[in-house]
C-alpha positions in Angstrom: -57.9 30.2 -75.9 -53.8 32.4 -75.2 -55.8 34.6 -73.1 -56.5 31.8 -70.5 -54.1 30.0 -70.7 -51.9 33.3 -69.5 -54.3 33.4 -67.1 -53.6 29.9 -65.5 -50.1 30.4 -65.8 -50.1 34.1 -63.9 -52.0 32.2 -61.1 -49.6 28.8 -60.6 -46.8 31.5 -60.2 -48.3 33.4 -57.6 -48.8 30.1 -55.9 -45.4 28.4 -55.4 -44.1 31.0 -53.2 -47.2 30.9 -51.1 -46.7 27.0 -51.1 -42.6 27.2 -50.3 -43.8 29.5 -47.3 -45.9 27.0 -45.6 -43.6 24.2 -46.4 -41.4 23.0 -43.8 -37.7 22.7 -44.0 -36.6 20.9 -41.1 -34.5 18.6 -42.3 -31.9 21.0 -44.3 -31.9 23.4 -40.6 -29.9 20.9 -38.6 -30.6 22.6 -35.7 -29.3 22.0 -32.6 -29.0 22.8 -28.6 -25.1 23.5 -26.8 -25.5 24.2 -23.2 -22.5 24.5 -20.8 -23.4 25.7 -16.7 -26.9 26.6 -18.8 -25.1 28.4 -21.2 -27.6 27.3 -23.8 -26.5 28.5 -27.3 -29.7 27.3 -30.3 -27.4 27.0 -34.0 -28.5 25.7 -37.4 -27.2 26.0 -41.1 -27.7 29.3 -43.1 -29.7 29.3 -45.9 -27.9 29.4 -49.0 -28.8 30.5 -52.7 -30.6 33.9 -51.1 -29.6 37.1 -49.8 -30.9 39.6 -47.2 -32.3 36.4 -45.4 -33.5 36.9 -41.0 -34.5 34.4 -38.9 -36.8 34.2 -35.4 -35.6 31.9 -32.8 -39.6 30.5 -31.2 -40.1 28.1 -27.8 -42.7 26.6 -26.9 -42.9 24.9 -23.3 -44.4 21.7 -22.6 -44.8 22.9 -18.7 -47.1 25.5 -19.8 -49.5 23.6 -21.2 -50.2 25.5 -24.3 -49.9 25.2 -28.5 -48.7 28.7 -28.3 -44.9 29.5 -30.3 -43.3 32.1 -28.0 -40.2 34.4 -29.5 -36.4 34.4 -27.8 -35.7 37.7 -26.7 -32.3 39.2 -28.6 -33.2 36.3 -31.6 -36.5 37.3 -33.1 -35.3 38.4 -35.6 -31.2 38.3 -36.5 -29.1 37.3 -38.8 -27.3 35.0 -37.0 -26.6 31.3 -37.0 -26.9 30.8 -33.3 -28.9 32.3 -30.6 -27.9 32.8 -26.9 -31.1 31.2 -24.9 -29.5 31.9 -21.9 -31.2 35.6 -22.1 -34.8 33.8 -22.7 -34.7 32.5 -18.8 -35.5 29.2 -20.2 -33.1 27.0 -18.1 -35.9 25.4 -15.7 -38.7 24.5 -18.7 -38.5 21.7 -21.0 -38.7 23.6 -24.7 -38.4 22.7 -27.6 -37.2 24.9 -29.9 -37.6 26.4 -33.9 -36.1 28.2 -36.2 -38.1 29.9 -39.2 -36.9 32.2 -42.2 -37.5 35.1 -43.5 -37.0 36.4 -46.2 -38.9 39.5 -47.7 -42.4 38.9 -46.8 -42.4 35.1 -46.3 -42.1 32.6 -43.6 -40.3 29.5 -43.7 -40.6 26.6 -40.8 -36.4 25.7 -40.6 -35.7 23.6 -38.5 -36.9 21.9 -35.0 -35.3 20.7 -32.0 -35.2 18.4 -29.6 -37.0 18.6 -26.3 -34.1 20.4 -23.8 -33.9 20.7 -20.6 -30.7 22.6 -19.0 -30.8 21.9 -15.5 -30.7 17.5 -17.2 -28.8 18.2 -19.9 -26.6 21.3 -19.7 -23.0 20.3 -19.2 -22.0 21.4 -15.8 -18.6 21.1 -14.0 -16.0 21.3 -12.6 -16.1 22.8 -9.6 -13.3 24.5 -7.7 -12.4 23.6 -4.7 -11.0 24.8 -1.8 -9.6 23.2 1.2 -8.9 24.3 4.3 -7.5 21.8 7.2 -8.0 22.0 10.9 -5.8 19.5 12.4 -7.0 20.4 15.7 -11.0 19.0 15.3 -9.5 16.0 13.0 -11.4 18.2 10.1 -11.1 18.2 6.5 -13.6 21.9 5.7 -14.2 22.0 2.1 -15.7 25.1 0.1 -16.7 24.5 -3.7 -17.7 27.5 -6.0 -19.8 26.3 -9.3 -19.5 28.2 -12.7 -23.0 27.9 -12.9 -26.2 30.1 -10.7 -27.1 27.4 -8.0 -30.2 28.8 -7.4 -31.4 27.6 -10.3 -31.8 24.0 -9.1 -33.0 24.8 -5.8 -31.9 21.6 -3.7 -31.8 19.2 -5.9 -28.6 19.4 -6.7 -25.5 18.1 -4.8 -22.5 18.1 -4.3 -20.5 14.2 -4.2 -17.1 14.8 -1.7 -14.8 11.7 -2.0 -11.4 11.4 -0.5 -8.2 9.8 -0.2 -5.5 9.3 2.0 -1.8 9.0 1.0 -2.8 7.4 -2.6 -4.6 5.2 -1.1 -8.8 4.1 -2.9 -11.3 7.3 -3.6 -13.5 6.6 -0.8 -16.9 8.7 -0.6 -18.3 10.3 1.5 -21.0 11.8 1.2 -23.4 14.3 -0.5 -23.6 18.2 0.3 -25.1 21.8 -0.7 -22.1 24.6 -0.7 -19.6 22.8 1.4 -19.0 20.4 3.7 -16.5 19.2 6.4 -14.9 15.9 6.1 -14.1 13.9 9.6 -11.7 11.3 9.2 -9.4 11.6 12.2 -6.8 13.5 10.5 -3.2 12.7 10.3 0.0 15.0 11.3 1.9 14.2 8.2 -0.8 12.3 5.6 -1.4 13.6 2.4 -5.4 13.9 1.9 -6.7 14.2 -1.8 -10.3 15.5 -2.0 -12.8 15.4 -5.3 -16.2 17.1 -6.1 -18.7 15.6 -8.2 -22.6 16.5 -9.0 -25.5 14.3 -7.9 -29.0 15.0 -9.2 -31.6 14.0 -6.8 -29.0 11.9 -4.5 -27.9 10.0 -7.4 -24.6 10.7 -9.4 -25.5 13.2 -12.7 -23.9 12.0 -15.2 -23.4 14.6 -17.6 -20.4 17.0 -15.3 -17.3 16.8 -15.3 -16.1 16.2 -12.0 -13.0 18.8 -10.3 -9.7 18.2 -10.3 -8.7 16.0 -7.4 -6.9 18.9 -4.8 -4.6 17.1 -2.5 -3.0 19.2 1.0 -0.8 17.5 3.6 -2.3 18.1 6.9 0.2 20.6 9.1 0.1 20.2 12.9 -0.9 22.9 14.3 0.3 25.8 16.5 -1.3 25.1 19.8 -0.3 20.7 18.8 3.7 22.2 18.3 3.7 23.5 21.6 2.1 20.4 23.4 4.8 18.4 21.5 7.6 20.3 22.5 6.3 20.7 26.2 6.7 16.6 26.3 10.0 16.7 24.1 11.4 19.2 27.5 10.0 16.9 29.9 11.4 13.8 28.5 14.6 15.2 28.1 15.2 16.4 31.1 14.0 13.7 33.0 16.3 11.3 31.2 18.9 13.6 32.0 18.4 13.4 35.9 18.5 9.7 35.3 22.0 9.4 33.9 22.9 12.3 36.2 21.6 10.0 38.9 23.2 6.5 37.9 26.9 8.5 37.4 26.4 9.9 41.2 25.3 6.1 42.1 28.3 4.7 40.1 31.0 7.1 41.3 29.9 7.2 44.8 29.6 2.8 45.2 32.4 1.8 42.4 34.4 -0.9 44.5 30.9 -2.5 45.5 30.0 -2.5 42.2 33.3 -3.6 40.4 32.7 -6.8 43.4 29.2 -7.7 42.1 30.1 -7.5 38.2 32.8 -9.9 38.6 32.1 -13.5 37.5 32.1 -16.0 40.6 35.1 -18.3 40.8 34.3 -21.6 39.9 36.9 -25.2 38.9 36.5 -26.2 35.1 33.9 -28.9 34.7 35.7 -31.4 34.0 38.1 -31.0 37.2 34.8 -31.1 39.2 33.4 -33.8 37.8 36.1 -35.5 38.6 36.2 -34.7 42.3 32.7 -35.2 42.8 33.5 -38.5 41.8 31.6 -38.4 38.7 33.9 -39.0 36.2 35.3 -42.7 36.7 38.3 -43.9 35.0 37.4 -45.4 32.2 37.0 -49.6 32.2 38.5 -51.1 28.8 36.9 -54.4 26.9 40.1 -55.8 26.6 41.5 -55.8 30.3 38.1 -56.4 32.7 38.7 -59.5 35.0 36.1 -61.8 35.8 36.7 -62.9 39.1 36.0 -66.6 38.1 38.6 -66.8 35.5 42.3 -67.6 36.8 44.7 -65.1 37.1 48.2 -65.5 34.8 51.4 -64.8 36.6 53.3 -62.0 35.2 57.8 -62.6 35.1 59.8 -59.9 34.9 63.2 -61.0 32.8 66.5 -59.1 32.4 68.9 -60.1 30.2 72.4 -58.9 31.0 75.4 -59.0 28.1 78.9 -60.0 29.4 82.0 -60.7 27.4 81.7 -64.5 26.1 78.0 -64.5 25.6 74.7 -62.9 27.2 72.8 -65.1 29.7 69.1 -64.6 31.8 69.7 -63.1 35.1 66.0 -63.7 36.1 64.1 -65.2 33.9 59.9 -66.2 34.4 56.9 -67.9 32.7 53.5 -67.7 32.8 51.7 -70.0 34.3 47.9 -70.4 34.6 47.7 -70.1 38.4 45.9 -68.7 41.4 46.2 -64.4 42.0 49.4 -64.9 43.9 53.0 -64.4 41.6 56.0 -66.9 41.5 59.2 -66.1 40.4 61.5 -69.3 39.0 65.0 -68.9 38.5 66.6 -69.5 35.3 67.5 -73.5 36.5 64.4 -74.0 37.0 63.2 -74.0 33.3 62.2 -72.1 31.0 64.2 -70.4 27.9 65.2 -66.9 27.8 65.0 -66.9 24.0 61.6 -68.3 24.6 59.9 -65.8 27.0 62.0 -62.7 25.3 59.9 -63.0 22.0 57.2 -60.6 23.2 58.9 -57.6 24.5 57.7 -54.8 23.9 59.8 -52.3 21.2 61.3 -49.6 22.3 63.5 -50.7 24.9 66.9 -51.4 24.9 68.5 -54.4 23.9 70.1 -54.2 27.9 66.8 -55.0 29.8 63.2 -55.4 28.8 60.9 -56.1 32.0 57.6 -56.6 32.2 55.5 -54.6 35.2 52.8 -56.9 36.3 49.8 -55.6 38.2 47.5 -59.0 38.5 45.6 -58.0 36.1 43.3 -60.6 35.0 42.7 -60.9 30.6 40.2 -62.0 29.4 40.5 -64.2 26.7 
């Protein structure tokens, strides 16, 4: 009985390593792919608790229509925890990668990666951009240099050119392959900036880095500078000739020019209106006469003072008569004091006079 249990235990111990050899450990491997500019590398976490462990990296290509796993050169076997996939020339293939652990005579599946296609998944960029302005033709040549081999993409990958003028809005010019030429009637003295990104099959490629905006100020060419200097010289000579001609004409006909520039003699406006009869003496409402009304007789009254008193030398009265002056003596009636109440202010006491000119007064 003891021999039977001993044999069973021995077979059990022999079967444990074999079971471990076929047991997948993908959850423990943490296998990932990092790729930039088609430089791809597979990384995984190391196996702990075991010494002298080696790894083997294999790939399976879906484009080959085969379930066969093939070794990656340089990584089968390896004692590192990373593998350079570029040496395997698998950039254009859609592959799945796995890592095997080699522990003595045992081979353990350590982990698998997700399907990987370097052409579409690798991070691309940024490209190096060089600008060469051609102001004679109004063009800006754009030369592009990529950090990866362009030939692997055929014509599926393109460069998308965007440009702006003097800090304006970015405008997409178009897609080109390795170099482009912007024809936008470049203006001398303006600042143009160009940025290059990637497009895959005429669509913007998301997993890429665009170039840093490259700016340049358009300078005039030697030919343009020569033409500008020539026209400025011609214009200066023409202006000088005009100035000399004006000076010569002015010196020869100075008197005529002076006479022509003098302003014409002209009477003031109020005198011109008066002489032409347009201006009349204003008529005041208080002294406008009516032909049908009677005129008033205005007499002149003069007072003289003598010794012993004063008397009227001449007196008159105001009567409503036809327009014929009539003078009356003091003996004919009318007292001097009664007639002098209308004497204007400012006349001397010696005499006062009302000069009448036969104006009709409106009541």
